[in-house]
C-alpha positions as CSV (number, residue, x, y, z in Angstrom):
1,M,3.7,-5.4,16.8
2,A,3.3,-8.3,14.4
3,R,0.7,-6.6,12.2
4,R,0.8,-3.1,10.9
5,G,-2.2,-1.7,9.0
6,I,-3.3,1.4,7.2
7,G,-6.2,2.4,9.4
8,L,-9.9,2.7,8.4
9,W,-10.8,4.8,5.3
10,A,-14.1,6.6,5.0
11,G,-15.7,6.7,1.5
12,R,-14.6,9.8,-0.4
13,R,-14.0,11.0,-4.0
14,A,-10.8,9.9,-5.7
15,V,-7.9,11.5,-3.9
16,L,-5.2,11.2,-6.5
17,A,-5.5,10.2,-10.1
18,L,-2.4,8.1,-10.7
19,A,-1.8,5.9,-13.8
20,V,1.1,3.7,-14.8
21,L,2.5,5.1,-18.0
22,L,3.0,2.8,-21.1
23,T,6.5,4.0,-21.6
24,A,9.6,2.8,-19.7
25,C,11.5,5.2,-17.5
26,A,15.1,5.0,-16.6
27,T,14.9,5.6,-12.8
28,P,13.3,3.4,-11.6
29,P,12.0,1.3,-14.5
30,V,8.4,0.1,-14.4
31,A,6.7,-2.5,-16.4
32,T,3.2,-2.0,-17.8
33,P,0.7,-3.9,-15.7
34,S,-0.6,-6.9,-17.7
35,A,-4.4,-7.4,-17.9
36,P,-5.7,-10.2,-15.7
37,A,-7.4,-13.2,-17.1
38,A,-11.2,-13.1,-16.6
39,S,-11.0,-16.1,-14.3
40,S,-8.0,-15.0,-12.3
41,A,-8.6,-14.9,-8.6
42,S,-5.0,-14.4,-7.4
43,A,-3.4,-11.7,-9.6
44,P,-2.4,-9.5,-6.6
45,A,-0.7,-12.5,-5.0
46,A,1.1,-13.3,-8.2
47,A,2.2,-9.7,-8.5
48,G,3.8,-10.1,-5.1
49,G,6.1,-12.7,-6.6
50,D,4.6,-15.9,-5.2
51,A,2.9,-17.9,-7.9
52,S,1.8,-20.6,-5.5
53,A,-0.3,-18.1,-3.6
54,A,-3.2,-19.0,-5.9
55,A,-3.7,-22.2,-4.0
56,R,-4.1,-20.1,-0.8
57,S,-6.6,-17.6,-2.2
58,T,-10.1,-18.2,-1.0
59,T,-13.1,-18.7,-3.3
60,A,-14.9,-15.6,-1.9
61,A,-11.9,-13.3,-2.3
62,G,-11.2,-14.6,-5.8
63,A,-14.8,-14.1,-6.9
64,V,-14.6,-10.4,-5.9
65,L,-11.4,-9.9,-7.8
66,A,-12.7,-11.8,-10.8
67,S,-15.6,-9.3,-10.9
68,R,-13.4,-6.3,-10.6
69,P,-10.5,-6.6,-13.1
70,E,-9.7,-2.9,-13.0
71,I,-8.8,-3.3,-9.3
72,V,-6.5,-6.3,-10.2
73,V,-4.8,-4.2,-12.9
74,D,-4.2,-1.3,-10.4
75,L,-3.0,-3.7,-7.7
76,R,-0.5,-5.3,-10.2
77,G,0.7,-1.8,-11.2
78,A,1.1,-0.6,-7.7
79,V,2.9,-3.8,-6.5
80,D,5.2,-3.8,-9.5
81,S,6.1,-0.1,-9.2
82,V,6.7,-0.2,-5.5
83,K,8.9,-3.3,-5.8
84,K,11.0,-1.6,-8.5
85,Y,11.2,1.6,-6.5
86,W,12.6,0.0,-3.4
87,S,14.8,-2.4,-5.4
88,A,16.4,0.7,-7.0
89,R,16.8,2.4,-3.7
90,F,18.4,-0.6,-2.0
91,A,20.7,-1.2,-5.0
92,A,21.9,2.4,-4.8
93,Q,23.2,1.6,-1.3
94,G,24.8,-1.7,-2.4
95,R,22.0,-3.7,-0.7
96,T,19.9,-6.6,-2.1
97,F,16.2,-6.1,-1.9
98,E,13.8,-9.0,-1.3
99,P,10.2,-8.3,-2.2
100,V,7.5,-9.3,0.3
101,R,6.5,-13.0,0.0
102,R,3.1,-12.3,-1.3
103,V,0.3,-9.7,-1.6
104,Y,-3.1,-11.4,-1.3
105,A,-6.8,-10.7,-0.9
106,Y,-9.0,-12.1,1.8
107,V,-12.6,-12.0,3.1
108,P,-12.9,-11.7,6.9
109,G,-13.6,-15.1,8.4
110,D,-12.2,-17.1,5.4
111,G,-9.5,-18.7,7.5
112,T,-6.6,-16.4,6.4
113,S,-4.5,-15.0,9.1
114,C,-1.3,-13.2,10.2
115,A,0.8,-15.7,12.3
116,G,-2.4,-17.5,13.2
117,E,-4.4,-14.4,14.1
118,P,-7.4,-14.0,11.9
119,N,-7.3,-11.2,9.4
120,T,-9.5,-8.2,10.4
121,P,-12.3,-6.6,8.4
122,N,-12.0,-3.2,6.7
123,N,-8.2,-3.2,6.7
124,A,-5.0,-3.9,4.9
125,A,-1.9,-4.9,6.8
126,Y,1.7,-6.0,6.5
127,C,2.3,-9.2,8.6
128,R,5.9,-9.3,9.7
129,P,6.0,-13.0,10.8
130,D,4.6,-14.2,7.5
131,D,6.2,-11.4,5.4
132,D,3.1,-10.7,3.4
133,I,0.4,-8.1,2.8
134,G,-3.2,-9.0,3.1
135,F,-6.2,-6.8,2.3
136,D,-9.9,-7.1,2.9
137,V,-11.0,-7.4,-0.8
138,R,-14.6,-6.3,-0.3
139,W,-13.6,-3.2,1.7
140,T,-10.9,-2.4,-0.8
141,A,-13.5,-2.5,-3.6
142,Q,-15.8,-0.2,-1.7
143,V,-13.1,2.3,-0.9
144,Y,-11.7,2.0,-4.5
145,D,-15.1,3.1,-5.7
146,G,-15.1,6.0,-3.3
147,L,-11.5,7.2,-3.6
148,G,-10.5,5.9,-7.0
149,D,-7.4,4.1,-8.2
150,A,-5.0,6.2,-6.1
151,F,-6.2,4.4,-3.0
152,V,-4.6,1.2,-4.3
153,Y,-1.2,3.0,-4.8
154,Y,-1.3,4.6,-1.4
155,L,-2.4,1.4,0.3
156,V,0.4,-0.7,-1.3
157,G,2.9,2.1,-0.7
158,H,2.0,2.4,3.0
159,E,2.0,-1.4,3.7
160,Y,5.2,-1.9,1.7
161,A,6.8,0.7,3.9
162,H,6.2,-1.5,6.9
163,A,8.0,-4.3,5.0
164,I,10.9,-1.9,4.4
165,Q,11.0,-1.1,8.1
166,A,11.3,-4.8,8.8
167,R,14.1,-5.2,6.3
168,L,16.0,-2.3,7.7
169,G,15.6,-3.5,11.3
170,T,13.8,-0.3,12.3
171,Q,13.3,0.0,16.0
172,L,10.8,2.6,17.2
173,A,9.1,3.0,20.6
174,H,5.5,3.5,19.6
175,T,3.1,2.4,16.9
176,I,2.4,5.9,15.8
177,E,6.1,6.4,14.9
178,Y,6.0,3.3,12.6
179,E,2.8,4.6,11.0
180,L,3.9,8.1,10.4
181,Q,7.2,6.9,9.0
182,A,5.3,4.6,6.7
183,D,3.2,7.5,5.5
184,C,6.4,9.4,4.8
185,Y,7.9,6.4,2.9
186,A,4.6,6.1,0.9
187,G,4.8,9.8,0.1
188,A,8.4,9.5,-1.1
189,Y,7.5,6.5,-3.3
190,L,4.6,8.4,-4.9
191,G,6.4,11.7,-5.2
192,D,9.5,10.2,-6.7
193,Q,7.5,8.1,-9.1
194,I,5.6,11.2,-10.3
195,R,8.9,13.1,-10.7
196,A,10.4,10.2,-12.7
197,G,7.4,10.2,-15.0
198,V,6.2,6.7,-13.9
199,L,3.0,8.0,-12.4
200,T,1.0,11.1,-13.3
201,L,-0.7,13.8,-11.2
202,E,-3.7,15.8,-12.1
203,N,-4.6,19.4,-11.1
204,G,-6.3,19.5,-7.7
205,D,-5.2,16.1,-6.7
206,I,-3.0,17.3,-3.8
207,D,-6.0,19.0,-2.1
208,E,-8.0,15.8,-2.6
209,L,-5.1,13.7,-1.1
210,R,-5.1,15.9,2.0
211,A,-8.8,15.3,2.3
212,G,-8.2,11.5,2.1
213,L,-5.5,11.6,4.7
214,R,-7.8,13.5,7.0
215,A,-10.3,10.7,6.6
216,V,-7.8,8.1,7.9
217,A,-6.7,10.2,10.9
218,D,-7.2,9.0,14.4
219,P,-10.4,10.1,16.1
220,A,-10.0,13.2,18.3
221,G,-8.6,12.4,21.7
222,T,-6.7,9.3,20.7
223,P,-3.5,9.2,22.9
224,W,-0.3,9.3,20.9
225,F,0.9,6.2,22.8
226,D,-2.3,4.2,22.0
227,P,-1.2,0.8,20.4
228,S,-3.6,1.5,17.5
229,A,-2.6,5.2,17.0
230,H,-1.8,6.2,13.4
231,G,-1.6,10.0,13.8
232,T,-3.8,13.1,13.7
233,A,-4.9,14.6,10.4
234,E,-2.2,17.2,10.7
235,Q,0.5,14.6,11.4
236,R,-0.5,12.2,8.6
237,I,-0.6,15.1,6.1
238,S,2.7,16.5,7.3
239,Y,4.6,13.2,7.2
240,F,3.2,12.1,3.8
241,G,4.0,15.6,2.5
242,R,7.6,15.5,3.7
243,G,8.2,12.3,1.7
244,F,6.2,13.4,-1.3
245,D,8.1,16.8,-1.6
246,R,11.6,15.8,-0.4
247,S,11.8,12.1,-0.9
248,L,13.3,9.6,1.6
249,S,15.8,12.0,3.1
250,A,12.9,13.8,4.8
251,C,11.6,10.6,6.5
252,P,12.7,10.2,10.1
């Protein structure tokens, strides 16, 4: 599969109140997200490491981001922290980590694509041929309002996990296996960052996170071998929880 997404979220309350701390931590280090300029339309793309991505950002997507600077700040924080997380993990194994080429916003129908295939509405996805992560900015803003800032960290963590699978040459038989492993990697990223003091967790957030994962589960009766299958509620909660509690060693 060229494109791997997160699945469709239903509007809910915030599932996890995460905030990037203003102090540096030893493992892994994380920089404080910088506030975007009021006119910035491509801050998430810049956070992905590709300054030229501004030229490829559409006016419609940029307008949404310019009106929601708090989302831009959280996107920058999530992208920055997940890059540093995986860089540290690769370095620990003597490997060099290459961040994804860019993280960018789009509005469906604006001409953006994954390997020539138009980006879909109400989704975020890692595009393996282009090595980038695109997200429907209007949908992201709607779900951000329903779920809170944690949605951004989970979204980035899950999609970045697909980029990690590509870098590791992961070969699995079915889409659901990639998706559940990505949930586990996202859980490991968030759990490890919380244990390191880079992100904070509030009382009751775990129960709310479970509710959010139930919201992204496959509809009842979806075959496990369906090309779009992401997993049942029990599976998604279980795989995310494995990573969150036990780090990457628990991820198949």
